[in-house]
KOLKEDREN-842318 format. One record per residue (C-alpha): residue in one letter; z, y, x. Coordinates in Angstrom, 2 decimals. Example, Ala and Ser with C-alpha at 12.3 -4.5 7.8 and 13.67 -1.06 7.14 Angstrom:
2
type Z Y X
A 7.80 -4.50 12.30 $
S 7.14 -1.06 13.67 $
end
This chain:
556
type Z Y X
X 0.00 0.00 0.00 $
X -0.90 3.43 1.32 $
X 2.11 5.72 1.58 $
X 2.60 9.41 2.32 $
X 4.13 10.15 5.70 $
X 6.86 12.58 4.74 $
X 8.33 13.02 8.18 $
X 5.38 13.09 10.59 $
X 4.93 16.87 10.49 $
X 6.67 19.89 9.09 $
X 4.74 21.78 6.39 $
X 3.91 25.45 6.94 $
X 6.31 28.13 5.81 $
X 5.91 29.26 2.19 $
X 3.81 32.27 1.26 $
X 1.05 31.71 3.83 $
X -2.30 33.42 3.32 $
X -5.06 31.46 1.60 $
X -7.05 31.33 4.83 $
X -4.06 29.90 6.73 $
X -3.35 27.35 4.00 $
X -6.99 26.22 3.92 $
X -6.97 25.85 7.71 $
X -3.81 23.73 7.52 $
X -5.24 21.66 4.66 $
X -8.37 20.85 6.62 $
X -6.38 20.04 9.74 $
X -4.14 17.65 7.78 $
X -7.00 16.06 5.82 $
X -5.57 17.42 2.56 $
X -8.36 19.73 1.46 $
X -9.13 18.30 -1.97 $
X -11.42 21.18 -2.97 $
X -8.64 23.72 -3.46 $
X -10.24 26.96 -4.68 $
X -7.40 29.19 -5.95 $
X -7.88 30.46 -9.49 $
X -8.80 34.14 -9.37 $
X -6.68 36.94 -10.83 $
X -9.43 37.70 -13.36 $
X -9.39 34.13 -14.66 $
X -5.59 34.11 -14.82 $
X -5.60 37.37 -16.77 $
X -8.13 35.91 -19.20 $
X -5.97 32.84 -19.86 $
X -2.76 34.90 -20.02 $
X -4.24 37.28 -22.62 $
X -5.36 34.33 -24.73 $
X -1.98 32.60 -24.36 $
X -0.15 35.65 -25.65 $
X -1.64 34.94 -29.08 $
X 0.06 31.54 -28.89 $
X 3.46 32.51 -27.53 $
X 5.00 35.73 -26.19 $
X 8.46 36.11 -24.74 $
X 10.86 38.37 -26.60 $
X 12.75 39.10 -23.39 $
X 9.64 39.71 -21.28 $
X 6.97 41.41 -23.42 $
X 3.47 40.78 -22.14 $
X 4.36 37.35 -20.73 $
X 3.74 34.01 -22.46 $
X 6.72 31.72 -22.90 $
X 5.74 28.06 -23.14 $
X 6.10 24.83 -21.18 $
X 3.03 24.60 -18.98 $
X 1.57 21.83 -16.82 $
X -1.02 22.67 -14.16 $
X -3.08 19.62 -13.19 $
X -4.18 20.20 -9.61 $
X -1.70 23.05 -9.29 $
X -2.47 24.12 -5.73 $
X 0.20 26.55 -4.55 $
X 1.56 27.14 -8.08 $
X 0.08 30.61 -8.59 $
X -1.25 29.75 -12.07 $
X 2.16 28.64 -13.26 $
X 3.85 31.79 -11.98 $
X 1.23 34.01 -13.60 $
X 0.96 32.30 -16.98 $
X 4.47 31.57 -18.26 $
X 8.14 32.32 -17.86 $
X 8.87 28.98 -19.52 $
X 9.25 25.55 -17.86 $
X 6.63 24.97 -15.15 $
X 5.28 21.55 -14.18 $
X 2.70 20.56 -11.60 $
X 0.53 17.66 -10.54 $
X -0.70 18.16 -6.97 $
X -1.78 15.75 -4.24 $
X -1.35 17.95 -1.15 $
X 2.13 18.10 0.36 $
X 1.16 21.32 2.12 $
X 0.37 22.98 -1.21 $
X 3.50 21.55 -2.82 $
X 5.51 23.28 -0.11 $
X 3.89 26.59 -1.05 $
X 4.99 26.33 -4.68 $
X 7.90 28.42 -6.02 $
X 11.18 26.55 -6.31 $
X 11.10 26.74 -10.12 $
X 7.99 24.54 -10.31 $
X 8.76 20.88 -11.06 $
X 6.24 18.49 -9.47 $
X 5.82 15.54 -11.85 $
X 2.94 13.79 -10.14 $
X 0.62 13.73 -7.16 $
X -2.44 11.50 -7.53 $
X -3.86 12.52 -10.91 $
X -5.93 9.37 -11.34 $
X -2.98 7.10 -10.55 $
X -1.00 8.13 -13.62 $
X -1.28 9.04 -17.28 $
X -0.60 12.26 -19.16 $
X 0.32 10.58 -22.43 $
X 4.06 10.65 -21.73 $
X 4.16 14.19 -20.35 $
X 4.74 16.37 -23.41 $
X 4.21 20.10 -22.78 $
X 2.95 23.04 -24.82 $
X -0.01 23.91 -22.61 $
X -2.07 22.25 -19.86 $
X -4.19 24.24 -17.43 $
X -6.55 22.77 -14.84 $
X -9.09 24.07 -12.35 $
X -10.54 20.67 -11.32 $
X -12.40 19.79 -8.13 $
X -15.94 21.10 -8.58 $
X -17.70 17.84 -7.67 $
X -15.50 15.74 -9.91 $
X -14.94 18.16 -12.78 $
X -16.45 15.85 -15.46 $
X -14.22 12.80 -14.86 $
X -11.23 15.06 -14.29 $
X -11.82 16.96 -17.53 $
X -12.48 13.76 -19.47 $
X -9.14 12.27 -18.39 $
X -7.30 15.53 -19.11 $
X -8.71 15.90 -22.61 $
X -8.30 12.22 -23.50 $
X -4.67 11.91 -22.37 $
X -3.24 15.41 -22.82 $
X 0.01 15.48 -24.80 $
X -0.18 19.22 -25.42 $
X -1.23 21.70 -28.05 $
X -3.59 23.79 -25.93 $
X -5.73 23.03 -22.88 $
X -7.41 25.54 -20.60 $
X -10.17 24.15 -18.37 $
X -11.80 26.19 -15.59 $
X -15.04 24.23 -15.22 $
X -18.71 24.79 -14.29 $
X -20.97 26.24 -16.98 $
X -22.95 23.03 -17.11 $
X -20.07 21.33 -18.93 $
X -21.92 22.30 -22.11 $
X -24.44 19.57 -21.27 $
X -21.74 16.92 -20.80 $
X -21.74 14.51 -23.73 $
X -18.65 12.65 -22.43 $
X -16.51 15.81 -22.45 $
X -17.75 16.75 -25.91 $
X -17.08 13.22 -27.19 $
X -13.55 13.32 -25.76 $
X -12.87 16.63 -27.51 $
X -14.26 15.22 -30.77 $
X -12.10 12.09 -30.44 $
X -9.03 14.32 -30.19 $
X -10.23 16.44 -33.13 $
X -10.04 19.39 -30.79 $
X -11.78 22.73 -31.02 $
X -13.37 24.04 -27.79 $
X -13.93 27.77 -27.28 $
X -15.33 29.52 -24.21 $
X -13.03 32.51 -23.70 $
X -14.56 33.80 -20.45 $
X -17.24 33.41 -17.79 $
X -16.46 34.13 -14.14 $
X -17.68 33.81 -10.57 $
X -15.85 32.67 -7.42 $
X -18.11 34.77 -5.19 $
X -15.34 37.32 -4.47 $
X -12.41 34.89 -4.67 $
X -9.77 34.40 -1.96 $
X -11.73 31.29 -1.07 $
X -15.31 32.20 -2.02 $
X -17.73 29.76 -3.61 $
X -21.12 30.02 -5.27 $
X -19.90 28.81 -8.63 $
X -20.13 30.21 -12.14 $
X -17.42 28.82 -14.39 $
X -16.34 28.91 -17.99 $
X -12.75 29.19 -19.07 $
X -12.61 26.77 -21.98 $
X -9.71 26.71 -24.41 $
X -9.34 23.40 -26.27 $
X -7.06 23.56 -29.29 $
X -5.59 20.15 -30.09 $
X -3.23 21.26 -32.85 $
X -5.62 20.25 -35.61 $
X -6.97 22.71 -38.16 $
X -6.24 22.26 -41.80 $
X -6.77 24.27 -44.98 $
X -3.73 26.24 -46.11 $
X -4.66 28.21 -49.18 $
X -7.29 30.72 -48.16 $
X -6.10 30.92 -44.56 $
X -6.34 28.60 -41.59 $
X -3.03 27.17 -40.35 $
X -1.97 24.81 -37.59 $
X 0.11 21.66 -37.31 $
X 2.60 21.11 -34.48 $
X 1.43 19.10 -31.49 $
X -1.85 17.28 -30.96 $
X -3.47 15.76 -34.06 $
X -4.56 12.59 -32.25 $
X -1.66 11.12 -30.29 $
X -2.84 10.41 -26.72 $
X -0.79 7.21 -26.54 $
X -2.67 5.92 -29.59 $
X -6.00 6.58 -27.90 $
X -4.84 4.91 -24.68 $
X -3.56 1.92 -26.62 $
X -6.81 1.53 -28.54 $
X -9.24 2.22 -25.70 $
X -7.48 1.04 -22.57 $
X -4.95 -1.55 -23.62 $
X -6.41 -3.47 -26.54 $
X -9.83 -4.23 -24.98 $
X -8.05 -6.46 -22.46 $
X -6.44 -8.54 -25.21 $
X -8.95 -11.43 -25.21 $
X -8.45 -14.04 -27.95 $
X -6.74 -17.17 -26.64 $
X -6.65 -20.15 -28.97 $
X -4.53 -22.22 -26.62 $
X -1.00 -22.85 -27.82 $
X 0.13 -23.10 -24.19 $
X -0.10 -19.32 -23.65 $
X 3.69 -18.85 -23.92 $
X 4.41 -21.50 -21.31 $
X 1.98 -19.85 -18.93 $
X 3.58 -16.44 -19.45 $
X 7.10 -17.75 -18.83 $
X 6.00 -19.63 -15.71 $
X 4.24 -16.55 -14.36 $
X 7.29 -14.40 -15.04 $
X 9.60 -16.77 -13.19 $
X 7.24 -16.97 -10.21 $
X 6.99 -13.19 -10.13 $
X 10.78 -12.82 -10.10 $
X 11.01 -15.10 -7.09 $
X 8.31 -13.21 -5.21 $
X 9.93 -9.88 -6.11 $
X 13.36 -10.96 -4.87 $
X 11.86 -12.12 -1.57 $
X 10.00 -8.87 -1.07 $
X 13.17 -6.84 -1.65 $
X 14.71 -8.44 1.43 $
X 11.61 -7.74 3.48 $
X 11.09 -4.19 2.18 $
X 10.32 -1.53 4.77 $
X 11.45 1.46 2.76 $
X 13.31 2.37 -0.40 $
X 10.51 4.25 -2.12 $
X 7.93 1.60 -1.18 $
X 10.24 -1.16 -2.35 $
X 10.98 0.51 -5.68 $
X 7.30 1.30 -6.24 $
X 6.23 -2.30 -5.63 $
X 8.93 -3.66 -7.94 $
X 7.99 -1.11 -10.59 $
X 4.31 -2.08 -10.47 $
X 5.15 -5.76 -10.75 $
X 7.55 -5.24 -13.64 $
X 5.04 -2.99 -15.41 $
X 2.34 -5.67 -15.04 $
X 4.66 -8.35 -16.43 $
X 5.53 -6.08 -19.33 $
X 1.94 -5.30 -20.31 $
X 0.86 -8.90 -19.78 $
X 3.48 -10.07 -22.27 $
X 2.27 -7.64 -24.91 $
X -1.34 -8.57 -24.23 $
X -0.35 -12.19 -24.79 $
X 1.10 -11.32 -28.18 $
X -2.10 -9.54 -29.17 $
X -4.15 -12.50 -27.91 $
X -2.62 -14.88 -30.41 $
X -5.04 -16.40 -32.95 $
X -5.24 -14.43 -36.17 $
X -3.61 -17.17 -38.25 $
X -0.55 -17.25 -36.00 $
X -0.38 -13.44 -36.02 $
X -0.42 -13.51 -39.82 $
X 2.15 -16.29 -39.97 $
X 4.52 -14.46 -37.61 $
X 3.92 -11.19 -39.51 $
X 3.11 -9.31 -36.31 $
X 1.94 -5.75 -36.92 $
X -0.16 -3.96 -34.32 $
X 1.77 -0.77 -35.02 $
X 5.07 -2.46 -34.20 $
X 3.65 -3.87 -30.98 $
X 2.40 -0.44 -29.94 $
X 5.71 1.23 -30.73 $
X 7.70 -1.40 -28.85 $
X 5.40 -1.20 -25.82 $
X 5.72 2.57 -25.69 $
X 9.51 2.41 -25.70 $
X 9.50 -0.33 -23.07 $
X 7.25 1.69 -20.75 $
X 9.43 4.79 -21.09 $
X 12.56 2.73 -20.44 $
X 11.06 1.08 -17.38 $
X 10.12 4.41 -15.83 $
X 13.59 5.81 -16.51 $
X 15.17 2.77 -14.86 $
X 13.33 3.23 -11.57 $
X 13.72 7.01 -11.43 $
X 17.46 6.63 -11.95 $
X 17.59 4.20 -9.03 $
X 15.90 6.78 -6.81 $
X 18.07 9.65 -8.08 $
X 21.19 7.64 -7.29 $
X 20.03 7.50 -3.64 $
X 19.57 11.26 -3.24 $
X 23.20 11.87 -2.30 $
X 22.17 13.19 1.13 $
X 20.77 16.17 -0.77 $
X 22.89 16.36 -3.91 $
X 26.22 16.21 -2.05 $
X 25.26 19.58 -0.55 $
X 24.92 21.22 -3.94 $
X 27.97 22.56 -5.76 $
X 28.95 21.12 -9.12 $
X 27.29 23.72 -11.37 $
X 23.97 23.65 -9.59 $
X 24.09 19.87 -9.15 $
X 24.55 19.36 -12.89 $
X 21.65 21.67 -13.63 $
X 19.42 19.93 -11.08 $
X 20.21 16.38 -12.19 $
X 19.78 17.32 -15.86 $
X 16.34 18.62 -14.96 $
X 15.49 15.43 -13.11 $
X 16.83 13.14 -15.81 $
X 14.86 14.96 -18.50 $
X 11.61 14.04 -16.75 $
X 12.06 10.38 -16.00 $
X 8.98 9.56 -18.11 $
X 6.66 10.47 -15.25 $
X 4.96 7.58 -13.46 $
X 6.91 5.99 -10.64 $
X 4.99 5.70 -7.37 $
X 5.54 6.38 -3.69 $
X 3.49 9.56 -3.91 $
X 5.34 10.83 -6.99 $
X 8.72 9.86 -5.55 $
X 7.87 11.78 -2.38 $
X 6.92 14.83 -4.42 $
X 10.19 14.60 -6.38 $
X 12.23 14.37 -3.18 $
X 10.40 17.42 -1.79 $
X 11.20 19.31 -4.99 $
X 14.88 18.33 -4.93 $
X 15.06 19.30 -1.26 $
X 13.52 22.68 -2.01 $
X 16.00 23.29 -4.85 $
X 18.94 22.34 -2.64 $
X 17.81 24.75 0.05 $
X 17.40 27.49 -2.55 $
X 21.02 26.99 -3.62 $
X 22.66 26.77 -0.19 $
X 23.43 30.48 0.24 $
X 23.95 31.68 -3.37 $
X 26.45 28.89 -3.99 $
X 28.53 29.97 -0.98 $
X 28.77 33.48 -2.43 $
X 29.68 32.05 -5.85 $
X 32.43 29.89 -4.33 $
X 34.07 32.73 -2.39 $
X 33.88 35.07 -5.38 $
X 35.45 32.35 -7.54 $
X 38.33 32.10 -5.07 $
X 38.73 35.88 -4.83 $
X 41.98 37.14 -6.28 $
X 44.26 40.07 -5.63 $
X 46.46 38.22 -3.18 $
X 43.74 36.19 -1.50 $
X 41.73 38.87 0.29 $
X 41.94 41.20 3.25 $
X 39.89 44.38 3.26 $
X 37.49 45.12 6.11 $
X 38.68 47.68 8.64 $
X 35.86 49.95 7.56 $
X 36.87 49.65 3.91 $
X 39.55 52.30 3.40 $
X 40.11 51.59 -0.29 $
X 43.08 49.55 -1.46 $
X 43.29 47.05 -4.28 $
X 45.30 48.66 -7.04 $
X 43.79 47.05 -10.11 $
X 46.04 45.64 -12.82 $
X 44.94 42.35 -14.30 $
X 42.65 41.56 -11.36 $
X 43.03 37.82 -11.73 $
X 41.94 37.75 -15.35 $
X 39.38 40.53 -15.32 $
X 35.67 40.50 -14.71 $
X 34.44 40.89 -11.11 $
X 35.52 44.26 -9.78 $
X 33.81 45.94 -6.83 $
X 36.57 46.40 -4.25 $
X 34.22 46.86 -1.32 $
X 33.92 44.63 1.75 $
X 36.63 41.98 2.02 $
X 37.32 38.51 3.38 $
X 39.42 35.58 2.22 $
X 42.88 34.99 3.65 $
X 43.51 31.61 5.28 $
X 46.22 30.61 2.76 $
X 46.23 31.57 -0.89 $
X 47.03 30.63 -4.47 $
X 44.38 30.35 -7.15 $
X 46.01 31.18 -10.47 $
X 44.76 29.56 -13.68 $
X 42.12 27.71 -11.64 $
X 42.26 24.47 -13.58 $
X 44.97 22.69 -11.62 $
X 44.49 18.94 -12.04 $
X 41.75 19.38 -14.64 $
X 38.09 18.59 -14.07 $
X 37.47 22.31 -13.43 $
X 40.08 22.39 -10.69 $
X 38.70 19.18 -9.19 $
X 35.20 20.62 -9.14 $
X 36.43 23.73 -7.33 $
X 37.99 21.66 -4.55 $
X 34.95 19.40 -4.31 $
X 32.78 22.52 -4.07 $
X 34.71 23.67 -0.99 $
X 33.86 20.34 0.66 $
X 30.23 20.74 -0.45 $
X 29.85 24.25 0.96 $
X 31.44 23.11 4.22 $
X 28.80 20.38 4.44 $
X 26.01 22.95 4.03 $
X 27.58 24.89 6.92 $
X 27.26 21.95 9.27 $
X 30.59 20.18 8.83 $
X 30.49 16.39 8.68 $
X 32.57 15.85 5.53 $
X 31.39 12.32 4.78 $
X 34.14 9.99 3.56 $
X 36.41 12.48 1.79 $
X 37.92 11.43 -1.51 $
X 36.83 13.27 -4.61 $
X 39.56 15.61 -5.83 $
X 39.78 13.59 -9.05 $
X 41.09 10.65 -6.99 $
X 44.07 12.70 -5.79 $
X 46.10 12.78 -8.99 $
X 49.69 13.63 -8.05 $
X 50.67 17.14 -9.15 $
X 52.14 19.31 -6.38 $
X 51.28 16.88 -3.60 $
X 49.49 18.24 -0.54 $
X 46.17 16.46 -0.04 $
X 44.11 16.95 3.10 $
X 40.32 17.07 3.29 $
X 38.70 16.29 6.61 $
X 35.63 16.67 8.78 $
X 34.53 14.85 11.91 $
X 34.21 17.08 14.96 $
X 31.58 16.76 17.69 $
X 33.72 14.25 19.61 $
X 34.05 11.98 16.57 $
X 37.68 12.91 15.88 $
X 38.95 13.66 12.39 $
X 40.08 17.24 11.81 $
X 41.64 18.92 8.76 $
X 39.14 21.11 6.92 $
X 41.63 22.37 4.34 $
X 44.72 21.38 2.40 $
X 45.11 21.65 -1.37 $
X 47.90 21.29 -3.91 $
X 47.04 21.14 -7.60 $
X 49.66 21.86 -10.25 $
X 50.03 21.12 -13.94 $
X 50.35 24.85 -14.71 $
X 46.74 25.34 -13.59 $
X 47.45 26.82 -10.17 $
X 45.92 25.54 -6.92 $
X 47.35 26.25 -3.46 $
X 44.80 26.17 -0.64 $
X 45.11 26.47 3.13 $
X 41.85 26.61 5.09 $
X 41.10 25.55 8.66 $
X 40.96 28.81 10.66 $
X 37.55 28.11 12.17 $
X 36.08 27.10 8.83 $
X 37.56 30.24 7.26 $
X 35.99 32.38 9.98 $
X 32.55 30.83 9.42 $
X 32.95 31.13 5.65 $
X 33.98 34.78 5.77 $
X 31.19 35.67 8.19 $
X 28.53 33.95 6.07 $
X 29.90 35.60 2.93 $
X 29.88 39.06 4.55 $
X 26.35 38.56 5.87 $
X 25.03 37.42 2.46 $
X 26.76 40.32 0.69 $
X 25.14 42.75 3.13 $
X 28.43 43.91 4.60 $
X 27.85 42.38 8.05 $
X 24.45 43.57 9.20 $
X 24.61 42.69 12.88 $
X 26.54 40.79 15.52 $
X 28.37 44.03 16.33 $
X 29.72 44.18 12.77 $
X 31.02 40.62 13.16 $
X 32.75 41.54 16.43 $
X 34.46 44.51 14.78 $
X 35.49 42.95 11.46 $
X 36.24 39.35 12.51 $
X 37.88 40.09 15.89 $
X 35.68 37.70 17.88 $
X 33.74 37.94 21.14 $
X 30.04 38.95 21.19 $
X 29.02 35.39 22.09 $
X 31.03 33.92 19.23 $
X 29.72 36.60 16.86 $
X 26.14 35.65 17.74 $
X 26.91 32.03 16.83 $
X 28.71 32.94 13.60 $
X 25.98 35.33 12.44 $
X 23.34 32.57 12.27 $
X 22.02 31.75 8.75 $
X 22.96 28.50 7.06 $
X 20.49 25.83 8.14 $
X 18.24 24.33 5.51 $
X 18.31 20.58 4.93 $
X 15.47 19.22 7.08 $
X 13.16 16.37 6.13 $
X 14.54 14.46 9.10 $
X 17.85 14.22 7.20 $
X 16.25 11.90 4.64 $
X 15.14 8.78 6.55 $
X 17.15 6.47 4.32 $
X 14.63 7.07 1.55 $
X 12.08 5.35 3.73 $
X 14.41 2.57 4.86 $
X 15.59 -0.49 2.99 $
X 18.84 0.15 1.17 $
end
């Protein structure tokens, strides 16, 4: 099986110019005819989309869930909606250029289906030489209300595209004609922007209304056109025995291959493909029964289709969960609030096809999200722990804290400050889940700052009220050192004492991110350290590198 090499080279930094990206794509063999959609085309689609959905909070911007098939660097998604953004893109280099709020749900377009990917709108600017097959698959499988295709003018002569639109009871409208002659990546191509409305028109009094979602369910079309034709009649009564024997043999082969697996994603992908084949073969066997037996058993095609659909969705969810459970190298560096949000996002899209390429894209996306969070979550943590008695003002901050009700009020601007090494958090949750999350978040932020915190208990495991529990890190010599101590109380208070070096790094990072420490000289003055130490402390928090994730490519 061909796999993507995630670790052989680092992708370019985000926000490269189109010329630089194209050069990198060609050098890496990833130039799959990426011609960025022009601003004029994007404006045309955006104007049309505003008739479909406009944001109340952001007038002039559509608000809908949007999937870009062949998304490139994600510019279409950013320009066309403030709603959920999803992408299918083969090139890892282009995936790296995408904004962090774009969720990559697939890589190889032809290796998956769209039927289980429900969105409001699909947009695609397909490869010029393959636009017909690409458009045909998009139209046939789209589980959306509206499609926008950026395709050559000659599509009007394509009977297969027209037949696919007719099969979906769609309505195609050319909403614009454009040239790529002056594009960021020029090409001698005249294209139409084609809107295909799949909502289904119906008479509603004297006006024309719309129904929700596509009229012709894409799964129904796939079932009828792709699945059923393989159900050849079999009059042999021994079909069940053959199926059971094949299933048992497959289980044995699968268990052997698990032991010999070379990588987690490869192993999971192979097992998924085998289990999917067994699943579809079983349902094909049911549909291959002679008509008299089908009638006798009262088997309805509709029931078979419904059961198969649920089974497929469940199988995908099963394998994605297995991968998600192995992402702790990344997720343990994300604080509780952001981790919940990230995992909810992942778990809500487990219907996407499981493959090595898609798993790689998901890991890249999770990694990007984790790196986006690493600095904001440090600021959030320190501000959460900020109370009247927990801070020391900077030397350059002459104001004093004389604010009644500080602990229970909203955030108050007191100017530059730093945490004290020992403090009490009042009404911070104590032994509750909230208090536990706060303590776990301190461990998490320490990990993002380079501390080896592996092996610490979760705060929820330390259940004795008022008892001092220590949380550790391993230093460079392999010795265990105390990172901080914490006491949680039934009254909701938490007492915390931080390691002095950790506190210094935390305060310096916090001051730098707040804009209070603008240079090494500021660190020397406010933190009372030497210039050499200030230079070390003033460094930004390192992003999680791809080299930190080898276990995804190794057998578990």
